[in-house]
Backbone as CSV, one residue per row, in Angstrom:
resi,resn,N_x,N_y,N_z,CA_x,CA_y,CA_z,C_x,C_y,C_z
1,MET,1.866,16.264,-4.831,0.982,15.833,-3.656,1.962,15.596,-2.448
2,ALA,1.728,16.130,-1.415,2.554,16.100,-0.236,2.322,14.776,0.515
3,GLN,3.268,14.302,1.299,3.009,13.050,2.122,2.076,13.458,3.308
4,SER,1.197,12.504,3.632,0.222,12.703,4.686,0.825,12.097,5.973
5,LEU,0.138,12.184,6.980,0.568,11.504,8.262,0.366,10.049,8.269
6,ASN,-0.323,9.652,7.186,-0.655,8.128,7.142,0.242,7.493,6.019
7,ILE,0.283,6.147,6.058,1.006,5.396,5.160,0.330,4.018,4.963
8,ALA,0.319,3.507,3.830,-0.352,2.202,3.605,0.506,1.175,4.056
9,VAL,0.080,0.102,4.743,0.673,-1.137,5.234,0.019,-2.310,4.796
10,VAL,0.717,-3.260,4.149,0.182,-4.467,3.593,0.229,-5.546,4.589
11,GLY,-0.793,-6.308,4.830,-0.720,-7.429,5.768,-0.157,-8.726,5.190
12,ARG,0.144,-9.622,6.060,0.765,-10.833,5.602,-0.119,-11.743,4.775
13,GLU,-1.391,-11.495,4.849,-2.336,-12.319,4.059,-2.481,-11.785,2.603
14,CYS,-1.643,-10.895,2.176,-1.654,-10.426,0.723,-1.527,-11.496,-0.190
15,ILE,-2.361,-11.410,-1.293,-2.447,-12.462,-2.253,-1.623,-12.112,-3.443
16,ALA,-1.009,-10.987,-3.467,-0.066,-10.509,-4.516,-0.793,-10.433,-5.968
17,CYS,-1.979,-9.895,-5.890,-2.799,-9.763,-7.126,-2.416,-8.560,-8.088
18,GLY,-1.864,-7.601,-7.440,-1.369,-6.317,-8.039,-2.427,-5.216,-8.226
19,CYS,-3.637,-5.438,-7.725,-4.676,-4.405,-7.800,-4.241,-3.103,-7.234
20,CYS,-3.596,-3.158,-6.072,-3.140,-1.978,-5.372,-2.039,-1.176,-6.125
21,ALA,-1.083,-1.968,-6.722,-0.072,-1.307,-7.575,-0.624,-0.579,-8.770
22,ARG,-1.630,-1.148,-9.392,-2.314,-0.620,-10.504,-2.965,0.763,-10.325
23,VAL,-3.535,0.903,-9.059,-4.311,2.165,-8.728,-3.404,3.202,-8.019
24,CYS,-2.178,2.834,-7.597,-1.402,3.813,-6.849,-0.981,4.954,-7.777
25,PRO,-1.405,6.233,-7.388,-0.946,7.426,-8.187,0.476,7.727,-8.075
26,ARG,1.154,7.266,-7.100,2.610,7.568,-6.934,3.546,6.413,-7.314
27,GLU,2.976,5.273,-7.812,3.769,4.150,-8.084,4.660,3.747,-6.888
28,ALA,3.980,3.679,-5.724,4.699,3.464,-4.465,4.618,1.983,-4.058
29,ILE,3.818,1.139,-4.832,3.700,-0.238,-4.479,4.297,-1.115,-5.626
30,ALA,5.102,-1.944,-5.075,5.680,-3.039,-6.043,5.234,-4.338,-5.560
31,VAL,4.871,-5.260,-6.455,4.319,-6.584,-6.106,5.280,-7.649,-6.617
32,GLU,5.708,-8.445,-5.604,6.594,-9.649,-5.880,5.549,-10.703,-6.121
33,TRP,5.311,-11.007,-7.325,4.375,-11.958,-7.731,4.449,-13.271,-7.125
34,GLY,3.289,-13.798,-6.451,3.252,-14.955,-5.736,3.692,-14.735,-4.260
35,ILE,4.157,-13.550,-3.946,4.647,-13.429,-2.607,3.800,-12.359,-1.881
36,ALA,4.041,-11.153,-2.216,3.197,-9.892,-1.577,3.604,-8.516,-2.097
37,ALA,2.732,-7.681,-1.883,2.932,-6.219,-2.303,3.869,-5.611,-1.224
38,ARG,4.654,-4.590,-1.659,5.571,-3.852,-0.741,5.305,-2.363,-1.053
39,VAL,5.165,-1.572,0.039,4.949,-0.114,-0.080,6.333,0.662,0.140
40,ASP,6.691,1.524,-0.827,7.852,2.321,-0.614,7.307,3.611,0.230
41,ALA,7.768,3.651,1.423,7.352,4.755,2.323,7.699,6.174,1.877
42,GLN,8.789,6.266,1.084,9.188,7.488,0.533,8.194,8.034,-0.518
43,LYS,7.487,7.159,-1.146,6.590,7.529,-2.284,5.070,7.540,-1.837
44,CYS,4.814,6.789,-0.945,3.400,6.705,-0.456,2.856,7.962,0.231
45,VAL,1.710,8.515,-0.246,1.144,9.676,0.278,-0.079,9.343,1.158
46,GLY,-0.305,8.146,1.286,-1.458,7.866,2.356,-2.832,8.094,1.752
47,CYS,-3.080,8.070,0.412,-4.347,8.449,-0.156,-5.410,7.384,0.091
48,GLY,-5.005,6.147,0.225,-5.906,5.053,0.485,-6.580,4.360,-0.682
49,LYS,-6.186,4.801,-1.864,-6.733,4.109,-3.046,-6.597,2.660,-3.113
50,CYS,-5.317,2.308,-2.630,-4.820,0.841,-2.638,-5.818,0.024,-1.701
51,ALA,-6.026,0.602,-0.550,-6.815,-0.072,0.478,-8.314,-0.273,-0.130
52,LYS,-8.797,0.603,-0.854,-10.174,0.519,-1.328,-10.323,-0.583,-2.352
53,VAL,-9.258,-0.902,-3.149,-9.387,-1.858,-4.232,-8.920,-3.201,-3.820
54,CYS,-8.271,-3.371,-2.592,-7.654,-4.583,-2.278,-8.767,-5.684,-2.074
55,PRO,-8.828,-6.742,-2.942,-9.891,-7.798,-2.793,-9.739,-8.579,-1.516
56,ALA,-8.491,-8.626,-1.027,-8.257,-9.413,0.267,-8.350,-8.553,1.560
57,ALA,-8.595,-7.286,1.259,-8.837,-6.303,2.471,-7.763,-6.429,3.449
58,VAL,-6.538,-6.394,3.006,-5.405,-6.521,3.924,-4.434,-5.249,3.933
59,ILE,-4.939,-4.196,3.380,-4.108,-2.955,3.359,-4.838,-1.967,4.326
60,ASP,-4.018,-1.530,5.239,-4.518,-0.562,6.353,-3.566,0.788,6.174
61,LEU,-4.328,1.842,6.555,-3.626,3.176,6.668,-3.271,3.310,8.124
62,VAL,-2.021,3.531,8.345,-1.589,3.656,9.774,-0.783,5.006,9.835
63,LYS,-0.614,5.515,10.968,0.329,6.667,11.280,1.787,6.316,10.786
64,ARG,2.420,7.177,10.138,3.787,6.967,9.616,4.755,6.480,10.771
65,GLU,4.709,6.969,11.911,5.557,6.637,13.001,5.349,5.186,13.425
66,GLU,4.102,4.672,13.342,3.814,3.297,13.590,4.459,2.297,12.593
67,ALA,4.492,2.739,11.295,4.910,1.901,10.217,6.501,1.860,10.147
68,GLU,7.171,2.854,10.669,8.608,2.851,10.501,9.392,2.229,11.671
């Protein structure tokens, strides 16, 4: 799966529940329990699965240039 023009970005309001990490097909998300999820830009393909399952609705897909 090739990288898209988009990348997932986790907001500061992340509740570190791990839902996003469990559904990521590229294992691009690591969760620091009690702190927040972090996205590895090299692995993220911008599929949006993480954003769909986030119970706090704090994951957005943005253009790669804006995230870096």
